[in-house]
VOGU-3710 file (C-alpha; in Angstrom, 3 decimals, decimal comma):
1> mlelqgiavs> 0,000/0,000/0,000  1,330/3,413/-0,985  -0,240/6,665/0,228  0,389/9,965/-1,587  -0,661/13,479/-0,656  -1,954/16,017/-3,157  -4,404/18,909/-3,354  -8,105/18,185/-2,895  -9,951/20,150/-5,596  -13,321/18,382/-5,740
11> pgvaigkvli> -14,838/16,629/-2,696  -15,868/13,006/-2,679  -14,304/9,542/-2,533  -13,679/7,237/-5,488  -12,655/3,592/-5,096  -11,934/1,678/-8,283  -9,467/0,297/-10,792  -6,775/2,473/-12,327  -7,300/3,830/-15,823  -4,223/5,538/-17,330
21> ldregyritr> -4,399/8,325/-19,898  -2,233/7,544/-22,929  -0,548/10,579/-24,509  1,256/8,652/-27,281  -1,263/9,714/-29,917  0,027/13,299/-29,770  3,616/12,650/-30,822  4,598/14,859/-33,759  6,214/12,516/-36,277  6,509/14,918/-39,178
31> sqidssdcqn> 8,562/18,138/-38,932  9,312/19,435/-42,433  7,635/19,327/-45,835  8,663/20,044/-49,402  8,472/23,722/-50,366  5,978/22,881/-53,098  3,551/21,589/-50,460  3,479/24,786/-48,379  0,296/26,159/-49,936  -1,566/22,887/-49,412
41> etqrlraaia> -0,265/22,755/-45,841  -1,526/26,255/-45,035  -4,935/25,326/-46,461  -4,949/22,170/-44,326  -4,132/24,241/-41,252  -6,922/26,752/-41,976  -9,421/23,917/-42,386  -8,253/22,350/-39,132  -8,593/25,683/-37,304  -12,190/25,964/-38,512
51> eastrldehr> -12,924/22,385/-37,421  -11,257/22,896/-34,025  -13,240/26,105/-33,520  -16,449/24,162/-34,162  -15,426/21,496/-31,661  -14,649/24,086/-28,985  -17,990/25,753/-29,608  -19,672/22,373/-29,108  -17,729/21,953/-25,839  -18,913/25,411/-24,772
61> qrstetigeq> -22,557/24,715/-25,521  -22,536/21,281/-23,887  -20,722/22,542/-20,787  -23,024/25,537/-20,457  -26,067/23,264/-20,566  -24,743/20,615/-18,168  -22,418/22,509/-15,803  -23,075/26,240/-16,176  -22,188/29,383/-18,080  -18,956/30,044/-16,194
71> vgaifsahqq> -17,512/26,661/-17,199  -18,767/27,165/-20,738  -16,887/30,466/-20,784  -13,626/28,552/-20,375  -14,094/26,973/-23,800  -15,145/30,299/-25,242  -11,779/31,633/-24,079  -10,054/28,642/-25,702  -11,828/29,434/-28,956  -10,648/33,044/-28,784
81> llldpslqrd> -7,077/31,842/-28,299  -7,361/29,454/-31,247  -8,613/32,264/-33,491  -6,056/34,819/-32,296  -4,602/36,491/-35,453  -1,075/36,698/-34,050  -1,018/32,977/-33,271  -2,275/32,091/-36,719  0,312/34,395/-38,262  3,074/32,600/-36,331
91> wlqlitdrcy> 1,835/29,184/-37,458  1,553/30,163/-41,102  4,945/31,843/-41,069  6,638/28,648/-39,878  4,940/26,731/-42,683  5,739/29,182/-45,477  9,177/30,360/-44,325  10,622/27,179/-42,832  8,561/24,505/-44,548  7,362/23,055/-41,262
101> saefavssvl> 4,385/20,727/-41,212  1,173/22,167/-39,796  1,397/19,834/-36,782  4,969/20,829/-36,020  4,212/24,542/-36,454  1,233/24,353/-34,087  3,134/22,373/-31,458  6,241/24,590/-31,647  4,395/27,882/-31,185  1,984/26,730/-28,485
111> sryaqafrqm> 4,730/24,918/-26,576  6,636/28,207/-26,461  3,578/30,029/-25,139  2,883/27,325/-22,546  6,496/27,411/-21,359  6,286/31,190/-20,894  3,254/30,745/-18,627  4,969/27,987/-16,628  7,891/30,285/-15,863  5,705/33,009/-14,363
121> gsetmreras> 5,794/33,424/-10,582  2,024/33,120/-10,180  0,634/29,628/-9,642  -2,560/30,701/-11,404  -0,630/31,884/-14,454  1,340/28,620/-14,559  -1,935/26,726/-14,583  -3,021/28,685/-17,681  -0,456/26,581/-19,557  -3,048/23,803/-19,307
131> dirdvertll> -5,466/25,912/-21,337  -2,845/26,372/-24,066  -2,177/22,630/-24,162  -5,913/22,076/-24,458  -6,079/24,264/-27,563  -3,019/22,469/-28,974  -4,556/19,025/-28,554  -7,872/20,101/-30,032  -6,126/21,515/-33,089  -3,833/18,487/-33,464
141> ealggapmqv> -6,890/16,220/-33,390  -8,435/18,323/-36,144  -5,200/17,864/-38,123  -5,637/14,107/-37,900  -3,942/13,277/-34,614  -5,347/10,515/-32,434  -7,684/11,690/-29,654  -6,833/10,977/-26,051  -6,970/7,316/-25,128  -7,225/5,531/-21,834
151> tggdgqsvll> -5,721/2,130/-21,192  -6,811/-0,561/-18,798  -9,861/-1,283/-16,707  -13,518/-2,055/-17,347  -16,554/-0,540/-15,719  -16,155/2,256/-13,171  -12,546/3,404/-12,937  -10,328/6,157/-11,556  -8,441/8,080/-14,249  -4,747/8,843/-13,696
161> shdltpseta> -2,735/11,243/-15,824  0,200/13,628/-15,728  -2,419/16,324/-16,175  -5,878/16,843/-17,643  -7,056/19,752/-19,710  -10,496/21,315/-19,145  -11,782/19,812/-22,412  -10,620/16,345/-21,454  -12,212/16,686/-18,033  -15,526/17,877/-19,474
171> kldrekiigf> -15,595/14,937/-21,908  -15,089/12,249/-19,260  -17,803/9,592/-19,256  -19,274/9,839/-15,753  -20,677/6,311/-16,009  -17,157/4,933/-16,399  -14,915/7,525/-14,701  -15,758/8,026/-11,020  -12,765/10,210/-10,098  -9,326/11,289/-11,247
181> ctevggpsgh> -5,857/12,133/-10,025  -3,068/14,086/-11,752  0,620/14,596/-11,103  0,393/18,372/-11,620  -2,262/21,068/-11,203  -3,682/23,375/-8,586  -6,976/24,357/-6,942  -7,639/27,430/-9,114  -6,991/25,826/-12,504  -9,803/25,413/-15,005
191> taivarglel> -9,545/21,631/-14,748  -10,313/21,892/-11,017  -13,246/24,222/-11,740  -14,729/21,765/-14,259  -14,245/18,861/-11,807  -16,150/20,720/-9,090  -18,897/21,546/-11,560  -19,202/17,859/-12,440  -18,973/16,892/-8,731  -16,233/14,439/-9,702
201> pavvgvgmfl> -13,869/13,484/-6,819  -10,421/14,750/-7,737  -6,926/15,207/-6,316  -4,225/17,083/-8,254  -0,588/18,036/-7,730  0,432/14,648/-6,313  3,864/14,651/-7,955  5,445/12,093/-10,229  3,851/8,746/-9,510  2,613/7,268/-12,797
211> hriesdaeii> 5,802/5,248/-13,280  4,800/3,235/-10,208  1,330/2,377/-11,462  0,002/-0,556/-13,414  -3,341/-0,556/-15,179  -6,157/-2,259/-13,262  -4,427/-1,698/-9,915  -6,861/-0,660/-7,182  -6,826/2,936/-6,004  -8,650/5,255/-3,604
221> vdgfrgrvil> -8,944/8,976/-4,339  -9,996/10,964/-1,274  -11,206/14,328/-2,579  -11,924/15,532/0,951  -8,401/15,219/2,335  -6,280/15,208/-0,833  -5,120/11,624/-0,301  -4,399/8,996/-2,948  -3,932/5,407/-1,782  -2,473/2,877/-4,235
231> qpdpatvery> -3,078/-0,834/-3,763  -4,935/-0,257/-0,464  -5,098/-3,156/1,941  -8,518/-4,689/2,690  -8,831/-2,850/6,012  -8,330/0,526/4,337  -10,842/-0,264/1,596  -13,365/-1,379/4,186  -12,797/1,773/6,259  -13,407/4,022/3,242
241> qqrmqarvss> -16,434/2,015/2,152  -17,900/2,397/5,625  -17,302/6,144/5,484  -18,953/6,353/2,078  -21,945/4,384/3,310  -22,121/6,554/6,422  -22,069/9,699/4,286  -24,834/8,369/2,023  -26,940/7,391/5,036  -26,243/10,729/6,702
251> arkltkirdl> -27,102/12,629/3,515  -30,511/10,941/3,406  -31,199/11,916/7,010  -29,995/15,459/6,452  -32,489/16,055/3,652  -35,217/15,824/6,298  -33,885/18,919/8,096  -33,140/20,948/4,970  -36,012/23,361/5,506  -35,748/23,471/9,289
261> pavtqdgtqv> -33,934/26,356/11,021  -30,422/26,029/12,440  -31,491/26,489/16,035  -30,065/24,956/19,189  -32,287/22,859/21,419  -32,734/25,783/23,785  -33,724/28,213/21,018  -30,585/30,074/19,877  -30,888/30,821/16,167  -27,884/30,646/13,822
271> rlmaniefpi> -28,043/31,778/10,193  -26,318/29,387/7,771  -25,258/30,949/4,483  -23,350/29,561/1,492  -20,075/30,454/-0,239  -20,278/30,254/-4,039  -18,189/31,030/-7,110  -20,610/30,459/-9,995  -24,313/31,197/-10,557  -24,919/27,494/-11,138
281> evaacldrga> -24,102/26,832/-7,475  -27,279/28,583/-6,357  -29,164/25,325/-6,922  -26,867/23,585/-4,423  -27,414/26,445/-1,933  -31,172/26,035/-2,031  -30,942/22,246/-2,047  -28,792/22,320/1,125  -31,117/24,747/2,906  -28,883/27,840/2,817
291> egvglyrtef> -30,510/30,998/4,158  -28,627/33,120/1,668  -25,244/33,595/0,024  -22,731/34,841/2,560  -19,884/35,119/0,065  -20,098/35,363/-3,723  -16,527/35,313/-5,086  -16,951/37,562/-8,103  -13,339/37,302/-9,308  -14,039/33,996/-10,994
301> lylgatsept> -15,720/35,941/-13,784  -12,233/37,210/-14,530  -10,284/33,992/-14,071  -12,183/32,274/-16,875  -11,835/35,118/-19,378  -9,258/36,470/-21,816  -10,680/39,991/-21,602  -12,281/41,980/-18,807  -15,971/41,128/-18,362  -18,173/44,011/-19,439
311> eeeqyqsyrq> -20,594/45,751/-17,105  -23,469/43,980/-18,841  -21,848/40,538/-18,496  -21,256/41,116/-14,796  -24,756/42,504/-14,306  -26,363/39,460/-15,911  -24,299/37,080/-13,756  -25,025/38,963/-10,526  -28,709/39,373/-11,323  -29,017/35,657/-12,050
321> vvqamrgkpv> -27,749/34,824/-8,544  -29,886/37,432/-6,776  -33,063/36,364/-8,591  -32,413/32,666/-8,024  -32,049/33,202/-4,262  -35,690/34,373/-4,139  -35,310/37,291/-1,783  -32,676/35,740/0,462  -29,582/37,918/1,080  -26,642/37,706/-1,319
331> vmrtldlgad> -23,342/39,173/-0,103  -21,153/40,024/-3,092  -17,471/40,535/-2,477  -15,736/42,954/-4,813  -12,736/41,631/-6,714  -10,196/39,685/-4,671  -7,519/39,545/-7,352  -3,753/39,876/-7,184  -0,618/38,874/-9,046  -1,132/35,299/-7,798
341> kvgaisliep> -4,660/35,144/-9,179  -5,255/37,144/-12,345  -6,381/34,549/-14,867  -5,580/35,421/-18,472  -6,070/39,172/-17,992  -3,043/41,386/-17,402  -4,424/43,525/-14,577  -1,124/43,643/-12,748  2,530/42,861/-13,301  3,990/39,772/-11,569
351> ennpflglrs> 5,126/40,493/-8,001  7,748/38,827/-5,840  5,329/38,523/-2,924  1,792/38,826/-4,284  0,100/38,017/-0,960  1,557/41,233/0,459  1,244/43,220/-2,739  -1,295/44,957/-4,939  -4,374/42,811/-4,427  -8,063/42,849/-3,468
361> irlslrqpkl> -9,345/46,310/-2,509  -5,880/47,765/-3,136  -6,050/46,723/-6,785  -9,629/47,955/-7,170  -8,736/51,390/-5,799  -5,700/51,584/-8,109  -7,877/50,715/-11,116  -10,962/52,938/-10,686  -12,443/52,091/-14,090  -12,438/48,378/-13,259
371> frtqlramlr> -13,836/49,097/-9,780  -16,580/51,420/-10,991  -17,643/48,952/-13,675  -18,085/46,205/-11,103  -19,925/48,439/-8,651  -22,287/49,625/-11,414  -23,119/46,018/-12,269  -23,717/45,144/-8,607  -25,918/48,168/-7,953  -28,022/47,470/-11,035
381> aasagdlrim> -28,472/43,841/-9,942  -29,598/45,006/-6,476  -33,030/45,796/-7,906  -33,611/42,040/-8,258  -33,400/41,277/-4,535  -31,410/41,613/-1,319  -27,890/42,285/-2,621  -25,206/43,407/-0,179  -21,735/44,673/-1,081  -18,580/43,671/0,793
391> fpmittlhel> -15,029/45,007/0,397  -12,157/42,491/0,867  -8,818/42,878/2,645  -9,602/46,242/4,224  -6,509/47,259/6,189  -6,887/51,015/6,796  -9,734/53,436/7,373  -8,602/55,359/4,315  -9,213/52,286/2,116  -12,705/51,770/3,511
401> rtarmvlrqv> -13,658/55,431/3,211  -12,306/55,685/-0,333  -14,156/52,541/-1,404  -17,399/53,852/0,080  -16,852/57,212/-1,625  -16,498/55,508/-5,018  -19,647/53,513/-4,275  -21,570/56,713/-3,495  -20,330/58,343/-6,709  -21,393/55,341/-8,789
411> tddlreegve> -24,783/55,299/-7,046  -25,318/58,992/-7,845  -24,288/58,439/-11,477  -26,758/55,598/-11,940  -29,613/57,551/-10,384  -28,849/60,499/-12,672  -29,070/58,066/-15,592  -32,541/57,075/-14,417  -31,612/53,627/-13,089  -33,898/52,559/-10,246
421> lpdkiqvgmm> -31,934/51,471/-7,187  -32,971/50,342/-3,711  -33,125/53,120/-1,127  -30,614/51,287/1,052  -27,942/48,717/0,210  -26,009/47,215/3,087  -22,239/47,666/2,831  -19,712/45,633/4,803  -16,058/44,705/5,010  -14,055/41,557/5,418
431> vevpaavlml> -11,892/41,209/8,505  -8,912/39,173/7,320  -5,760/40,997/8,464  -4,675/41,639/12,070  -4,596/45,414/11,413  -8,321/45,374/10,734  -8,973/43,591/14,033  -6,842/46,031/16,006  -8,687/49,016/14,496  -12,104/47,403/14,331
441> dhfidevdfi> -13,564/49,668/17,023  -13,096/52,522/14,504  -14,138/50,576/11,389  -17,321/49,337/13,023  -19,036/52,743/12,903  -18,712/52,888/9,116  -20,117/49,519/8,042  -23,429/47,698/8,214  -21,833/44,297/8,788  -18,484/42,529/8,992
451> sigtndliqy> -17,445/39,111/7,762  -14,418/37,390/9,255  -12,470/35,690/6,459  -10,660/33,065/8,478  -8,634/31,655/5,558  -6,671/34,870/5,057  -6,793/35,843/8,733  -4,907/32,646/9,544  -2,423/33,290/6,742  -1,624/36,855/7,748
461> tmavdrgneh> -1,644/36,201/11,492  0,683/33,225/11,279  2,813/34,760/8,453  2,294/31,601/6,397  1,745/31,220/2,669  -1,053/28,666/2,797  0,038/27,272/-0,583  3,608/26,609/0,555  4,018/22,961/1,469  7,164/23,670/3,507
471> vadlyaghdp> 5,304/25,721/6,129  1,843/24,214/5,756  1,960/22,859/9,310  1,951/26,446/10,621  -1,310/27,243/8,829  -3,489/26,419/11,825  -6,957/27,867/12,246  -7,120/26,684/15,838  -3,980/28,512/16,885  -4,790/30,542/20,016
481> avlrlikqsv> -3,537/33,731/18,335  -6,114/33,327/15,546  -8,889/32,445/17,984  -8,164/35,541/20,064  -8,434/37,777/16,994  -11,745/36,173/16,034  -13,139/36,625/19,558  -11,991/40,242/19,696  -13,744/40,940/16,381  -16,955/39,244/17,465
491> diaiqnnvdv> -16,999/41,073/20,810  -16,632/44,497/19,131  -19,382/43,718/16,628  -21,775/42,559/19,351  -21,043/45,615/21,506  -21,922/47,877/18,570  -24,963/45,908/17,364  -23,343/45,165/14,002  -23,939/41,832/12,254  -20,881/39,570/12,218
501> svcgemgstp> -20,381/36,447/10,143  -17,567/33,946/9,646  -17,116/33,021/5,993  -13,897/30,980/5,981  -13,393/27,226/6,013  -13,488/27,164/9,822  -17,255/27,486/9,730  -17,640/24,383/7,565  -16,490/21,906/10,239  -19,236/21,037/12,763
511> stalmlvgig> -16,970/20,968/15,831  -15,376/24,324/14,973  -18,761/25,790/14,068  -20,032/24,963/17,579  -16,998/26,722/19,058  -17,622/29,833/16,907  -21,245/29,936/18,017  -20,027/29,650/21,601  -17,833/32,725/21,023  -20,906/34,648/19,902
521> vrslsappas> -21,079/34,170/16,123  -24,679/33,908/14,897  -24,031/33,730/11,155  -21,813/31,225/9,343  -21,079/30,983/5,625  -19,540/27,818/4,186  -19,561/25,661/1,029  -23,123/24,398/0,388  -22,181/20,759/0,927  -21,012/21,546/4,492
531> lprvkqalra> -24,205/23,221/5,678  -26,400/20,171/6,452  -23,899/18,648/8,901  -23,310/21,984/10,608  -27,062/22,408/10,987  -27,404/18,859/12,313  -24,789/19,563/14,987  -26,350/22,876/16,031  -29,819/21,369/16,355  -28,458/18,647/18,655
541> vniedcqqla> -26,851/20,848/21,332  -27,654/23,654/23,757  -26,025/27,075/23,548  -24,438/26,354/26,932  -22,588/23,398/25,363  -21,171/25,750/22,720  -20,194/28,386/25,272  -18,414/25,851/27,475  -16,582/24,597/24,399  -15,446/28,140/23,563
551> ervfqfttar> -14,397/28,955/27,125  -12,251/25,829/27,338  -10,312/26,361/24,094  -9,023/29,725/25,314  -7,240/27,943/28,150  -4,914/26,160/25,706  -1,671/27,548/24,314  -1,171/25,482/21,135  -3,249/24,601/18,083  -2,701/20,886/18,685
561> evdaylqsrf> -4,222/21,117/22,147  -7,259/22,939/20,721  -7,632/20,371/17,913  -7,466/17,449/20,315  -9,962/18,995/22,708  -12,469/19,901/19,986  -12,403/16,388/18,563  -12,770/14,657/21,916  -15,491/16,997/23,187  -17,405/16,792/19,927
571> aellpemalg> -17,309/12,997/20,129  -18,802/13,241/23,624  -21,552/15,649/22,581  -22,426/13,990/19,267  -20,913/10,496/19,064  -23,067/9,579/16,051  -21,561/12,455/14,060  -17,953/12,005/15,148  -17,067/9,672/12,273  -15,166/11,653/9,648
581> v> -15,141/14,953/11,590
//
């Protein structure tokens, strides 16, 4: 048995036989042609480009219908790249000037582009190389190359590959492929986005392992914890099967409480909201009983595009979410972009330390046209329901006041244009840097609500790049320093009668959610799939249980002590839920 650790990008567990992706069909066997054949070769390339464009358009339409518009937009971006005049000029020049075959010209140019992306400092930009490879493979297929092939296995299998492109992921037969694992990749790549849209268990970035694998070997892909287990022993298989059965059984029970409130046994109400990235996820919010959207990550409109989304495109996306939530609140966060996360759009030059650089609200304030366009789209969409606007990574009062000033100016402009807007739109800020906590008693008078973003608060408090495997052990949400900052924020909000929510991953774990409620949090926002179990836990305890839990954790001095206590106490309070917590 061999256990590997990667990055969990799509939750779920897959147990099956290995199926290996064969790349041999893409070898370029022909490099040069006779000069007399150049004209025919250019015509063959043009015909292949037209055919590849049609195929990408089919991918876009099919993905839009089955997964959602935002995933479909990925293939629209691929089509734009394929049809880029400068790329086509480079291809044709290699054919006419150097007598290269169409296949070799395509591969040479796109390999150069992909390599340039791989060498960029941003992980997100490096992952865009996958999009370029996707276009290359589509075009090579149109030129007569063999499509991707898989070897080994019958029935339901787990696909293994060095990497997968978005197109390949979207084309996977869900009746045969129950999960996948790749040697490379990251959580923000388009392949990961498609996998989540398909709800296909996936782990990426495992490292070089394919040389150890034989077809038809048994494998477990744990999309919850990022684990890949090769040739698992019978005890491990049985343990995972029991967990899967327990989750299925639990899911059936949880559907019965979907429409019930998240209220403790002694009557304390907690509002459970959902974090989403795409409009299509609204269905999952409603299906899991979410009372609203606590965090809509609007930057993903940018990450899937080759040009800045227009005001109208943003408006339509925002309005779709607000309307679909049927009057429930939708908290929209303005762009949380930086040099580490800019997609295919050059909004900012690469930075040595993007997490401490020009990002989030800092970037928006430096690019007023971009900021005003997004705010106009949000304000217009507010007429469709309860839309609330939230500014990310606020560090100084000057940033908050400037952002609110721009919002007021945009509001006045729209009203002068005759656009009907709500009389009042709630405006809030994220609390995700220690400076914001220390100055929160001054911030609190200028916002309608605050949302504690625990993911970044942990990162900035502990001075840890959460994507750096060498210091990952220091990224601890239960560290007493982080817990003290959360409690201080909650106390200030309560004292000033301002709504406070926690929208990071901490709120998605039942045991931690109980602790947060014990601190005083009455609104949690988490991925839709996490909400039923959190609600189940809250409905099974008294508020006094939560408060005692919170009081005890502040007596510890290390994250490990807090972790151990939360797990043991949760098992005492809710033994039937302890499995898998």
